[in-house]
N, C-alpha and C positions, 0 to 999 in steps of 0.2 A: 504493500500500500504506500502510495506517495505521500510525503509530508507536504505541509503547506508551502514550505520553501522550495521543494522540488517542483511542485505544480507551478509556482510563480516563475521559477527559472525556465521551465519548459515553455510557458506562455510567452515569456520575454524573448526567448530565442526565435519564436515565430514572428516577432515584430520585424517589419520591413524597414530597414534603415538605408538611406541612400548615401553610401560612403563615397560615391564616385564624383559628386559635384565639387568636392574640395580635395581631390587627389588622395582619397582614402581616409579622410578625416571628417568628423562632424563636431560642431561646437557642443559642449556639455555644460549647461547652466546648472550650478549646484545650489540647492535651496534647503534651508533647515526645515525639516518636516514639521517641527513644532512651532517655531516662531514665525515661519513663512519668509524670513529674511533671505536674500540672495547672498551667498557666501563667496563664490568665486566663479570664474569661467575657465574651463579647460577644454582640451580636445581629446577625442577618442577615435581610435581606429577599431577595426573588428576585433583585433586581439585584446585591446584594452577593455572593450565592452564585454567580451567573453570572460576575461579574468575578473572583472567587477562582479559579474553574476556568479562566478564559481566561488569567489572568496568572501563576498559580502563587503569588501573594502573597495572604495571607488579608486579605480586605476585609470590613468591618462596616458596619452602618447606625448612625450616631450619633444617639441619641435626644435629646441635648441640642442638637445643631447641625442636626438634620434633614437630614443629607447622608451620602453615602458617605465612608468614610475607610479607607484602606489602611494597616495597621499598618506603620510604618517609612518612610512617604513623606516624613516630615520628619526623623526621627532617623537613618534608615538601618537601623534594627533591624527588618528585615522578618521575617515569619513565613512561611517557605517551605513550601508545602503538600506533604504526603506523602499524606494520604488524608482522606476525609470519610465518616463513617458516620451513619446515621439510627437513632434509637432505636425501640423497639417501638411507640410511639404515633405515630411519624412527625412529631414536633413538637419534637425536640431533636437537635442535631447534635454529634457528637464529631469535632473537627478535629485531626488529628495533623500535627505540623509539625517542621521543623528551625529553631529560632530563630536569627536572625542578630544576636546580642547580647541585652541585657536586654529583657524583655518589658514591664515596668511603666514608666510615664512618670516614676516616681520614680528610676529607675535600678536597681531591684531585679530579680532574675531572674524573679520571679513577682509577681503582684498581691497576694500574701499575705505578701510580705517574706521568702520562703523562698529558700534557695540551690538552684539547679537543677544539682545535681551528679549525675554518673553513678555508680551503684553498681558498683564494679570487678568484683563477682561476675558481673554481667550479661555481661561479656566472655567468660566461659567458654561461654555459649550461642552468642555470636557466633563464637567460635573454632571450636566444633564445627560450626556451620553451614558455615564455610569448609572444614573438614576433610571434611565430607560432599560438598561440591562437588568437592574433589580426588578423592574416591572415585568420583564419578559420571563425571568427565571424564578422570581419569588422565593429566594432562599430563606430557610427557617432561621429564626434568631436575629433577623435584620430589622432594624427600626424602620427603615424605608418600606420593607415588605409589610410591616404592621400598619403603616399609614395607608398603603394601598388597600389592604384588607378592610380597614375601617371605612373606606369610601370617601367620595368627593366632599360630602357635607362636613365630615370630621376634619378632613384636610383643610377645607376652607376655614373652618372654625380655628384651626391651629394657626393659619396664616393671620387671622384677625388677632389672636392672642399675642403672636410675635410682633405684629405691627404696633400693638399697644405698648408692649415692653420697650420697643424701639423708641416710641414717642416719649415714654417716661425717662429713659436714659438721655435723650436729646435735651429734655427740659431740666432735668435735675441730676444727671449722672456725669460721668467722665467720658472723654473721647474713646478710651479703651473699652469701656462698657458699651458705649454706643456702637462701636465697631462689632463687638461680640453679638449684640442683639440684632443688629442689621444683618449679620451673617446668618443667624438663625432664620430671620425673615426671608432672606433670599433663598436659602435652602428649601424651606417649606413652600415658597412660591414656585420653585422649579418642580417640586413634587406635584403641586396642584396643576401646573401647566401640563406636565407629563400625563396626569390622569385624564386630562381633557384632550389628549393627542395634539398638544400645542408645544411650541419650542420658544426658548428665550429669544431666538432670532426673530420670531413673529412680533414680539414686543419691541425689539430694536427697530424693526422695519416700520412699525406704526409710529414710533418716535421720530424716525427719520422723515417720514411723510409729513408729520406735524411741523417739523423744522422748516419746511418750505413755506415762505411767506404767503403763498397762494393757497395754502391748505385750508380747505373748508371755507373758502372766501364767501361763497353764496350764503352759507349758514350765518356767518358773522354779520354780513350785510343785512340779511333779513332780521336778525336779532336786534341790530341797531335801529332798525326802522319800526320795531315792535310788531313785526309780521309773524314772528314765531309763537306758537302756542305753548 
C-alpha cells in the first residue's frame, strides 16, 4: 500500500513541466507554506526536480557552478518540501516549503532582506480548521466535542457569557485579563460558526464589504430620509 508521500511523489512526476523554453531550466519560486511569504527564487532542471521529490529537501541547479545544490546541505537551513505547483504555461514552479532556518546565504529570512514572520491572524483559520476536524471526528473527552453535542443554542449561550466577561474585563479589568476573555470569546464564536457551517472568513468578507464607502448606500440614504420602516 502506498503512503501519502509516495502517492504525492507519483502524482508530481506526472506533472508536465516545460524545461525546454529556458534550455533545460525553469524558475522555482519558493514560498513559506505557513506565512505565505516568498523566500527566494531559484532554478530547477529535471534532475533537481526529481531529487527534490525523492529527498523532500528543495534542490536547485546552480547556474554559476553548473551543478546541483540542495539548499541547506552546508548550512543546515534546509527547505522542507510541502508541495510543488506548475503555472498555466507549465514553465514556472511554485514550491511551498517549511524553512529550517534563514533562507538567504546572508542570514536573512528571505533573499529580499525581509523578516519571515507569521501573521497571528492566520491562526484563526488554523484554529477553525482544527475545530472542524473535532466536529467531523467527535473524539471523546474533548471540550469542543461536548459543545457540539450540547447544540447550537448552548453554544450561542456560551458565546453570550464570554462576551459579557469580555465586557467586564474591558471596563474594570486589566489588559491581560481582557486578552484572556477575548480569546475565550473568539474560540466559542469559531465553534458557533462551525456549527452553522460558516467560516471566520465569511465574517472577514462581510467586514471587508462594509469597509467600502459605497456599502449599503441605498439603505443609509433611505434611512436619512426617514423612508425606512
